[in-house]
C-alpha positions as CSV (number, residue, x, y, z in Angstrom):
1,M,45.1,-2.1,2.5
2,T,41.7,-1.4,3.8
3,S,40.9,-2.3,7.3
4,S,38.1,-4.6,8.3
5,P,34.9,-2.7,9.1
6,T,34.5,-4.8,12.3
7,R,37.8,-3.3,13.6
8,E,36.4,0.2,13.3
9,V,33.1,-0.2,15.2
10,S,32.1,-1.9,18.4
11,R,28.8,-2.5,20.1
12,P,28.0,-0.4,23.1
13,T,27.4,-2.1,26.4
14,K,23.9,-3.5,26.5
15,R,22.2,-1.7,29.3
16,Y,18.5,-2.4,28.6
17,E,16.6,-5.7,28.6
18,Y,15.2,-6.1,25.1
19,V,14.9,-8.8,22.4
20,D,17.5,-8.2,19.8
21,D,17.2,-11.4,17.7
22,G,15.8,-10.4,14.4
23,P,13.9,-13.6,13.5
24,A,12.5,-13.9,17.0
25,I,11.2,-10.3,16.9
26,Y,9.6,-11.0,13.5
27,L,7.8,-14.1,14.7
28,D,6.8,-12.6,18.0
29,S,5.4,-9.5,16.4
30,F,2.9,-11.5,14.3
31,A,2.0,-13.7,17.2
32,T,1.3,-10.6,19.3
33,I,-1.0,-9.2,16.6
34,R,-3.0,-12.4,16.5
35,R,-3.4,-12.3,20.3
36,E,-4.4,-8.7,20.5
37,A,-6.4,-8.0,17.3
38,D,-10.0,-9.3,16.7
39,L,-9.7,-10.8,13.2
40,S,-13.1,-12.5,13.4
41,A,-14.7,-10.1,10.9
42,V,-11.8,-10.3,8.4
43,P,-12.5,-12.6,5.3
44,P,-10.4,-15.8,5.8
45,D,-8.3,-15.2,2.7
46,A,-7.5,-11.6,3.9
47,E,-6.2,-12.5,7.4
48,K,-2.6,-12.2,6.4
49,L,-3.3,-8.9,4.6
50,A,-4.9,-7.5,7.8
51,V,-2.1,-8.8,10.0
52,R,0.6,-7.2,7.9
53,M,-1.3,-3.9,7.7
54,I,-1.6,-3.9,11.5
55,H,2.1,-4.7,11.7
56,G,2.8,-1.7,9.6
57,T,1.2,0.6,12.1
58,G,1.5,-1.1,15.5
59,Q,-2.2,-0.6,16.0
60,P,-4.3,-3.7,16.6
61,D,-7.5,-1.6,16.6
62,L,-6.9,-0.8,12.9
63,V,-8.9,-3.9,12.0
64,S,-12.2,-2.1,13.0
65,D,-11.6,0.5,10.2
66,L,-10.4,-2.0,7.5
67,V,-12.7,-2.3,4.5
68,I,-11.7,-5.2,2.2
69,H,-13.5,-6.0,-1.0
70,P,-14.4,-9.7,-1.2
71,E,-12.3,-10.2,-4.4
72,M,-9.4,-8.1,-3.3
73,V,-6.9,-10.8,-2.3
74,R,-7.8,-13.1,-5.2
75,A,-7.7,-10.4,-7.9
76,S,-4.5,-8.7,-6.7
77,Q,-2.6,-12.0,-6.2
78,A,-3.7,-13.2,-9.7
79,A,-2.6,-10.0,-11.3
80,L,0.8,-10.0,-9.5
81,R,1.4,-13.6,-10.6
82,R,0.7,-12.5,-14.2
83,G,3.4,-9.9,-13.9
84,A,1.2,-6.9,-13.4
85,P,3.0,-3.7,-12.6
86,I,2.5,-1.9,-9.2
87,L,1.7,1.8,-9.5
88,C,2.6,3.9,-6.5
89,D,1.7,7.5,-5.6
90,A,4.9,8.1,-3.6
91,R,8.5,6.9,-3.5
92,M,8.1,5.9,0.1
93,V,5.4,3.4,-0.9
94,A,7.6,2.1,-3.8
95,T,10.7,1.7,-1.6
96,G,8.7,-0.1,1.1
97,I,7.8,-3.0,-1.3
98,T,10.1,-5.9,-0.8
99,A,11.3,-7.0,-4.2
100,S,12.0,-10.6,-3.1
101,R,8.4,-11.1,-2.3
102,L,7.2,-10.2,-5.8
103,P,6.1,-13.3,-7.6
104,A,7.0,-12.2,-11.1
105,D,9.8,-9.6,-10.7
106,N,7.0,-7.1,-11.1
107,D,7.8,-3.5,-12.1
108,V,7.2,-0.9,-9.4
109,H,6.5,2.5,-10.8
110,C,6.2,6.0,-9.3
111,F,6.0,8.8,-11.8
112,L,6.1,11.6,-9.2
113,H,9.5,12.9,-10.4
114,D,8.7,12.6,-14.1
115,A,9.6,15.9,-15.9
116,R,6.1,16.4,-17.1
117,V,4.5,16.5,-13.7
118,P,5.2,20.1,-12.5
119,A,3.7,21.6,-15.6
120,L,0.6,19.4,-15.4
121,A,0.1,20.2,-11.8
122,R,0.3,23.9,-12.6
123,E,-2.0,23.7,-15.6
124,W,-4.6,21.7,-13.6
125,S,-4.2,23.5,-10.3
126,T,-3.7,20.3,-8.5
127,T,-1.0,18.5,-6.5
128,R,2.0,16.9,-8.2
129,T,1.0,13.6,-6.8
130,A,-2.4,13.8,-8.5
131,A,-0.9,15.0,-11.8
132,A,1.5,12.0,-11.8
133,V,-1.5,9.6,-11.7
134,S,-2.5,10.6,-15.2
135,L,0.9,9.3,-16.4
136,W,-0.2,5.8,-15.2
137,A,-2.7,5.5,-18.1
138,P,-0.5,3.5,-20.5
139,V,0.3,0.8,-17.8
140,L,-2.9,1.1,-15.7
141,D,-4.9,-1.8,-17.4
142,G,-4.7,-4.8,-15.0
143,A,-2.1,-3.1,-12.7
144,V,-2.1,-3.1,-8.9
145,V,-2.4,0.4,-7.6
146,A,-0.9,1.5,-4.3
147,I,-1.9,4.9,-2.9
148,G,-0.6,5.7,0.6
149,N,0.2,9.3,0.6
150,A,-2.1,11.8,-1.2
151,P,-5.9,11.8,-1.1
152,T,-5.8,13.9,-4.3
153,A,-4.1,11.0,-6.0
154,L,-7.0,8.7,-5.1
155,F,-9.6,11.2,-6.1
156,H,-7.8,11.8,-9.4
157,L,-7.6,8.0,-10.1
158,L,-11.3,7.6,-9.5
159,E,-12.1,10.6,-11.8
160,M,-10.0,9.0,-14.5
161,L,-11.8,5.7,-14.2
162,I,-15.2,7.5,-14.4
163,E,-14.1,9.0,-17.7
164,G,-13.1,5.6,-19.1
165,A,-9.5,5.1,-18.2
166,P,-8.2,1.5,-18.2
167,R,-9.1,-0.4,-15.1
168,P,-6.6,-1.7,-12.6
169,A,-6.9,-5.2,-11.2
170,A,-7.0,-3.9,-7.6
171,I,-6.5,-0.8,-5.5
172,V,-4.8,-0.4,-2.2
173,G,-6.2,3.0,-1.3
174,C,-4.8,4.2,2.1
175,P,-4.0,7.9,1.8
176,V,-3.3,9.5,5.1
177,G,-4.1,13.0,6.5
178,F,-6.6,15.5,7.7
179,I,-7.7,17.1,4.4
180,G,-9.5,14.7,2.0
181,A,-8.2,11.4,3.3
182,R,-11.4,10.2,4.9
183,E,-13.5,11.5,2.0
184,S,-11.3,10.0,-0.7
185,K,-11.5,6.6,1.0
186,E,-15.3,6.8,1.3
187,A,-15.4,7.6,-2.4
188,L,-13.5,4.4,-3.0
189,V,-15.7,2.3,-0.8
190,N,-18.8,3.7,-2.6
191,F,-17.4,3.7,-6.1
192,S,-19.2,0.6,-7.4
193,R,-22.5,1.8,-5.9
194,D,-22.1,5.3,-7.2
195,H,-20.6,4.7,-10.6
196,G,-21.1,1.0,-11.4
197,I,-17.4,0.4,-11.6
198,D,-16.5,-2.5,-9.4
199,I,-12.7,-2.7,-8.8
200,P,-11.4,-4.8,-5.8
201,Y,-9.8,-2.6,-3.1
202,V,-8.7,-2.4,0.5
203,T,-8.8,0.8,2.5
204,I,-9.0,2.2,6.0
205,R,-11.8,4.4,7.0
206,G,-10.9,7.7,8.6
207,R,-7.7,9.7,8.6
208,R,-5.3,6.8,9.2
209,G,-3.1,5.4,6.4
210,G,0.3,6.2,5.0
211,S,3.2,4.8,3.0
212,A,4.2,2.1,5.6
213,I,0.8,0.5,5.8
214,T,0.3,0.6,2.0
215,S,3.6,-1.1,1.3
216,S,2.8,-3.6,4.0
217,A,-0.4,-4.4,2.2
218,L,1.4,-4.9,-1.0
219,N,4.0,-7.2,0.6
220,A,1.2,-9.3,2.1
221,L,-0.5,-9.6,-1.3
222,A,2.7,-10.4,-3.1
223,S,3.5,-13.4,-1.0
224,E,1.7,-15.8,1.4
225,A,4.8,-16.1,3.6
226,E,4.7,-14.0,6.7
């Protein structure tokens, strides 16, 4: 006979004053963001997107660096409702997407551990994350892209699109870091102007970004519910 797990563990004595009610924490978090963040410049249909991205970082000032294409919310939500796949540059992005929020049981792909990736990275003298992006080609058309780790992945995607790769419905482009992150996101912001390819996107100017904020953005786009 197996013993009940509750007989094997016990809660320590609560010695600090803190809120430990999960639903209350959730609601109060979003209320706090709306009090502290200036959302006046955010497009009305993108407010929940901005709030979730702030929630993913704990930084209300993030809103000043957000750049949201005017068609981002409409295009990505329509694609997800149609069952479009989500293509992620990192497993941390993929695992941060809440499956229950996806409107059409959408497939979430990350090809970073595909057996072909190491050889491609060596052949092209690039990162594995960038090499994995080339494996998106068969499912890229109409997909929703989520890049939250590697600037090289975002650069690689843009280079593929310039050379005629299928176009995704939308791009969440928030790679993080000190080398290439700012530059890759500026390339995304200026992509339509520089190359005449207009794809809806959301990004964060500068070095900030990461897996958590990228999956937070996807979760906001996947469902209107906070």
